N, C-alpha and C positions, 0 to 999 in steps of 0.2 A: 504493500500499500504506500502510496506517495504522499508524504505528510503535506507538502506545499499545496497539492491539489486538493486534498481533504479539507485543509484549513479555507482555501479560496472558496470552496462549497459552502462551507459553514458560515462564512462571512456574508454570504449571499441568503442567508436564513433558511438553508437546506441541510439536511442531514446526508453525510457521505454515506456510500454503500460500503459496508464492511464485509470482507471475504468470510467464507465458511470457517477458515482457520482462526478467525479472531478470538474465538473462545479458548484457544490453546496458549499455553505459556510461552510457547516461542515466538507467537505473534507479537505478544507484549514486549518481549525482549528486542524484537526487531524495530518496534516504534522507539524504545529507548535508545537504541543504537544510532536512530536518525535525529534524535532530539538535540538541538543545537544549545539548549539551555540546560542540559543534564549536569554540567559542571557546577551549576548553582547549588545543587543539593549538597556539596561539599561545604558551604558556606553555613551549614546549619548543625545543631546538635538535636538530634531526635531521640525521644524516650525509647528505650530498648525493652525487649520482653523481660529482661531482669530488672531494670531500673523501675518499670511500672509496678513492680512488687515491693519497692523500698518501703520500710517502715521506720527508718532512722537515717540520719545523714551519716555518710561515712567517707567524705572528703574525696569521692570518686565522681567524675564527670563521664557520661557515657559519650562515645563518638559514634559516627555513623558513616556508612559509605554505601553506595547503591550496589557495589559489587558483592557486598555480604548479605543481601536481602534474602531471607529463606524463602523456600517454595512449598506449595502444598497442593493437595487436589481435592480439598474439601472434606477430608477424613476428620476424625475427632481431634480436636485441638490444632487443627490446621497442619498435622503431620503427613509426610507421605511415606509410602512403604519403604522400609529401610532406614528411615530417620529416627532419631531418638531426640528427647526433650533436650538433652544437652547441646544439640546442634543449633538450638535456638537461643540460648541463654543469653548471648550478647549480640543478638541481631536486631536491627532497627524495627520499631514497631510499625504498623500500618497507620500512619498519623493523618487522619481525614478530618480534622476538627479545627482547622485553621479559620473557619468562620466563627470560632467561638474564642479560641486562643491560638495564635500563631506559634510555630516552633521557634527555639531560641537560636538567633544568629550567633555564630562563634565570635564575631566582632565584638559583641556586648561586653564580654569580660575585658577585652583590651581597652575598650572605651572607658568603662567604669574604672578600671585600674589608673588610667590616665587622669581622670577627673579627681579621684581620691589622692593621687600622688600630688597633683596641683594644689589641692586644698592644704595637704600636709606641709607641702614644700614653701609656698609663698602666701598661704592664707588669703587674706581679703583682696590681695593684689591680683588674685585669679579672675577677678571681674573684669580686669581691664588688660590682662597679660596672656598671650598665648605662648607657651613654651615650645622651643625647638623640639622636634621628633614627636610631638603629640599629634593625635589625630584630630583634636578638638580646637576650636577657636577660644577666645576669651569668653567667660561666662556670660557677660552682657550681651555678646553677639550670637550665641548659641542658638536662641529661638529663631532670629533672622536667617541664620545659616541653615537650619532646619526647613524653614519655609522656603528658601531658594531650591533646596533638594527635593521638595514636595511639588514643584511645579508640574512635572510630567504625570505625577500620580492623579491630580485633580484638574489638570489643565487650566491653570490659571498664572497670571502674573505673580512675581515674588511679593510684590506690595499688597496683593489681594489675599494672602494667607497669613494667618497668625497662629502660632503654636501656643497653647495656653490651657490650664485648667483640665477639666475631664469633659466627656461628651455631654452629660446632661447639664452640668454647669455651663457649657458653653451655649446650650440650646436655650436655657434661661437668659442668658446674656443676650443672645441674638433676638429673642422674642421681646425682651425689655425695649430693645431699639426699633424693631420692625413690626411688631403687633401694636398698633396705635387705634384700639377700637373707638368708634363714634357711636351715637344713638343709632345711625343708620346702618353703618357698616361695623359688625362686631363678631361675625362668625369666623370660625376656623375650619376648613375643610381638611379632613384627615382620612385615613382609610381604617377599615373595620378592625384591624387587629395589629395597631401598632406595638412595638416592644413596650412593655409596661412602663418603663421610665419615660418614655415619650408621652404616653397617655396622662401619666402623673403631671408632667411638665405642662402639658397643654391645659389640663383641667384646672391646675392651680394658678396658672396665669389668668385664665378667665375669671376664677373667683377673686384673685387679686385686684381685678379691675372692677369688682362689685357686680360681676354679670353672672348669669345662670348657665352652667355647662349645658343643661338640657336643651336650652334655647340657642346656644353659642356654638355647639360642637355638631358638625356635620360629618357623618360617617359613610363612607363609600363601600357598599357591600359587594362582595365577590359572587360569582356563580357557584354551582355545586362542586366544582373542582378547584375551589379557592382562587379562581383566576379572575383579575379584574381587567376587562378590555379597556383600552385607552378611550374608546368611544363613550364607555360608561363614565369615566372619570370627565370628560369633556361635558356630557350632558348634566351631571351633577353641578360642575361649575357654572353651567348656563342657568340651572334651576335657582342657583343661590348667589349669583354674581353681584346683584344689586346690594345684597346684605353682608358680603364677605370681605373681610379685612386681611385674611391670611390664608393661603394653601400650604400645608406642610405634609409632605409624604416622604416615606423612605426611598431612596434610590432603588434598593432591592428590599423586597419584603422579607422579613427574617424567617417567617415560618414556611412560606411557599417557595421562596427563592425567587419570585418573579422580579424581573429588572424592567422597570417603568421607562416609558418615552419620555425622558427628562426634557429634552429640548422642545418638543412638541407641547407637552402639557405646560411647561413654563412659558412659552409664548402666547398659548391660547388664554391662560389666566390673566397674564399681565396686560393683554389686549382688552381685558374687561375691568382693568384697574385693581387687580389683585396683587398683592406682594406675594412673592414664591419664595420658600425655603425648602432645603431638603436635608434629611437625615442620611448621610452617606456611610454609616457604620458598616454596612455590609457590601458596600460598592467601592469605597476607597481601596486601592490596591488590588482590586479584584477585576474591575472593568474599567475601559478606556472612558475618561471624563473630560468634558470641555467646558468648565464652568463659565469662564470668562466669555468664551464665544457663544454659549447658550444664553447668555444674558441673565443668569440666576441672579436673585437679590442677595441671598446668603444660603450657606451650607454649612454643616458641622459633621465631624467624623471621629471616630476613636481610632487609636493606632496599634491596639493589642491584638486585632484580629488578623487581617490580610498584611498588615505592615509590619507585624511581628516585633513591636518595640516592649513587650512584656506585660503582665497582668496589671491592670489599672493605669497603664502608661498615659503620659500626658497626650492631650487631644489637640485637634486642629478646627480652625474654622475659616470660611471664606466670606469675604465681603466685596462685592463688586466695586471696581474703582470708582463708580458714579457715586456711590454711597460713602466713600472714604476720604472725600475732599475736605480740606481744610482752608478756608479762605479767611482773610483779615478784611474786616469791615472798615470802610474809609469813613463812616459817619461817626462811629463811637470808638473805633480801634480795637473792638473785640473780635474774637475768634468766632467764626460762624462754621458749624460742622453739624452732623446728624446727631440728634439726641441719642444719649446712651448711658449706661452705669459707668462712671468713670473711676479711675484708679491711678495711682502714681506711675505705674509702669507703662500706662498707655500714653504718658507725656513724651513729647518729642525729646529724643536723646541730647539734643544741642542745648536744651534748657532743663533737663530732668533734675539735675543736681543744683539747679538754682533754688530749690524748694520754695517757689512761688506759690501764691493762693490762686492764681489764675491758671486754669487748665488749658494748656496748648497740646492737643492731642497730635500724636504721630500721624501723619498723612497715611491713608490706606487702613487695611485691617489692623495693624499693629496698634492703632489708637483705640482699639476696643479691649486692650489688656488691662488688667487691674493691679496684678501683683507680680512680683518678682518670681520668674518661674524656677522650678527645681532644676539645678544643673545635673543632678544624678538622673532625673527623669530625661532630660535633653540628651544626656550622654547615651542612654540606652536607645532613645529615639534616632539619634545621629548614626549610631551603629548599625540599626536596622535599615535606615535610609542608604547607608553606604552599599548594601547588596542591592537595592533597587537601582541605584546609579550605575551598576555594572550592565544593566540591560535596559529595557523599555517597556512601557506599558503595552505598547503595540505588540511586542514579541510575546510578552506574558500572556496577553489576551489570546494571541494566536494559538498558543500551547493549551491554554485553558479550554477554549473551544473544543479542540480535539480530544483533550483529556477527559472532559466531561461527556463529550458525545460516546467516547468508548465506555465509560461508565454506564451510561444509558443504555448502550447496545447490549452489554453483558446482563444488565438487570432485566431487559426486555427478553433476552433468551431465557432466563430462569423463569419469568413469567409465563412464557409460551409453554414451557415443559410443565408447569404446575397448574395450568388453567385448562379449561375445556371439559367436555364430557361430564357436565353438570357439577363440576368443581367451582367453588367459590374463589375468585383469584385471591392469592394470599397478600397481595399489596398492589399498590399502585403509585406511580410517581405523580405528584401533584405540581411539581414544577414545569413551567411551560416547556413544550417539546421544541419550540422555535428557539434555536440557539441564540438568536439575538434578544430574546426576552429573558435571558438568565445569566447568571455569572457562573461560578464554578461549583455552586452547591446544587445538589439534587435532594429534594424532600421525598422520602419514601413513606406513605401512609400504609401502615400495616392492617391486616385483618385484626379486629378487636381480639384481644387475649394472646397476641404472639409477641408483644414487645418485650416481656420478661424473658422469654425463651430465646429470642433472637439477640437481645441485648447481652445475655450470659455467653452465648456462643461467640459474638464479637469479641467480648472481653477475653475470653480463653484463647482466642487466636490471635491476641494482641492487636486488635483493631481499636483505634481510638476515634470514635465519632459521637456526636451528642443525640441525646434524646429529648423529644418535646411530648410529654405525656398528654393525652393517653396512648397515642399509638404511632408517633412520627420519629423516624431517625432522619438526621440530616447528615449527607455525606458530602464532604468538600475536598476534593483532590487539588491542593493548592500547586499551581505550575512551579512555584520557585523550588520546592523541595519534594513534591510527590512524583511518582514515576508511573509509566503504564503498567509496570510489574505490580506496583502497589495496588493498582485498581484491580488487576486480575486476581491478586491474592485475596483481596476483600471479597470479590464476586464468587470465589470459590468457597469461602467460609460462609458468606450469606447464603449461597445455594444450598451448603449442606444444613444449615440451620432452618432453612424454609422445608427442605425434604424431610427432615426429622421432626417437624413441628406437628405432624398428624399422625 
């Protein structure tokens, strides 16, 4: 199978034709041999079958290599005839949960050590000093440096990106500036099942303004397969346009894995006078984004999923350049800028240390900062971004399209053998089949009662993926560190779990 031709087909919104040999191990190995990004896996530390059983720290850090990935044919515990459990003790796990927490880049330890050495060696002077041989810039410049390294990830100008806080905190900060309800326009349009934190943020912002969520929250409902057609979104916008102040949707719906048509929806809502914001928690580092070109008003994202900066890592926000302007009034000499919650670190660096009472924000998204960001957090993010800077989102998306399509093909093969003749299908994929309407995640809705059995089998086979009760498992083969062989191994373990469930 020619990878380039398959990717071209996928980028047209069509599924490639996989040959009959696709369900064999050798086919996956051939795809891996053609993969131009396979070297990036060496930049990560993946949990191993042994480390997943850790109960205490032992000063040992597991390594990983695509050459040491074990194989299986779906037999109990993922072992093949002639293999023993000892053959698997130090083998990489099948890590398909980057949509929840990305794997650790090897660079993180180096970057954190550099930050700690700087702090220990020169103390407070680290704010303004970059030491030779360090991968880091001075602490005061680290957030800006991370913003510059994130431009390809979100498709924005460096000045439109600010690295600060955490995802939900940034959502609150952005809504404080962009949700400006009036008596006539007070509604927020959202989708039916936002991540709970988003729901809480939206609901609490509405209450903060003295409004009733029952009257000001408009939910867009999906069809029976958890899919929300773009036309449905546009029709809801039309229905509520005259009363809507803000449209706030996820770039990718966390439960179903659906990728929304961000440029079309943004344009349509803005033409009707609605401010548009996007939660890109599951989209940043996963799919190609063009926030500046799409004229998005604001966006927020975390960095611990597909960007791999670590649990609870510092987050990012986008503010389009038209909203970040800082002008000087000739009438009274005051600065004119978009209203926001202000803090010292949002002040322009040229006057920040003057300690003046007059707030002069940094032009662009940086003016929305409030506090001095953690240098430790920024060091971890900088390390993660150093891996992204060795490739491009276009290249990652190309691999992701094929890796996800291959996963879907193997799952469909399992489904074909376990359905029919009066059998109730054991599962269905609720993520859109159109490759242009999804990222690297496939959400598998299991028949009621199967989750516990399947989850146990995956755990025994050292497959790490997440569960959304009562019946969904989310499988995310991240292109930075997942291989086609990983996908094949997962499918074999999953196949055996399904076959032994009845």
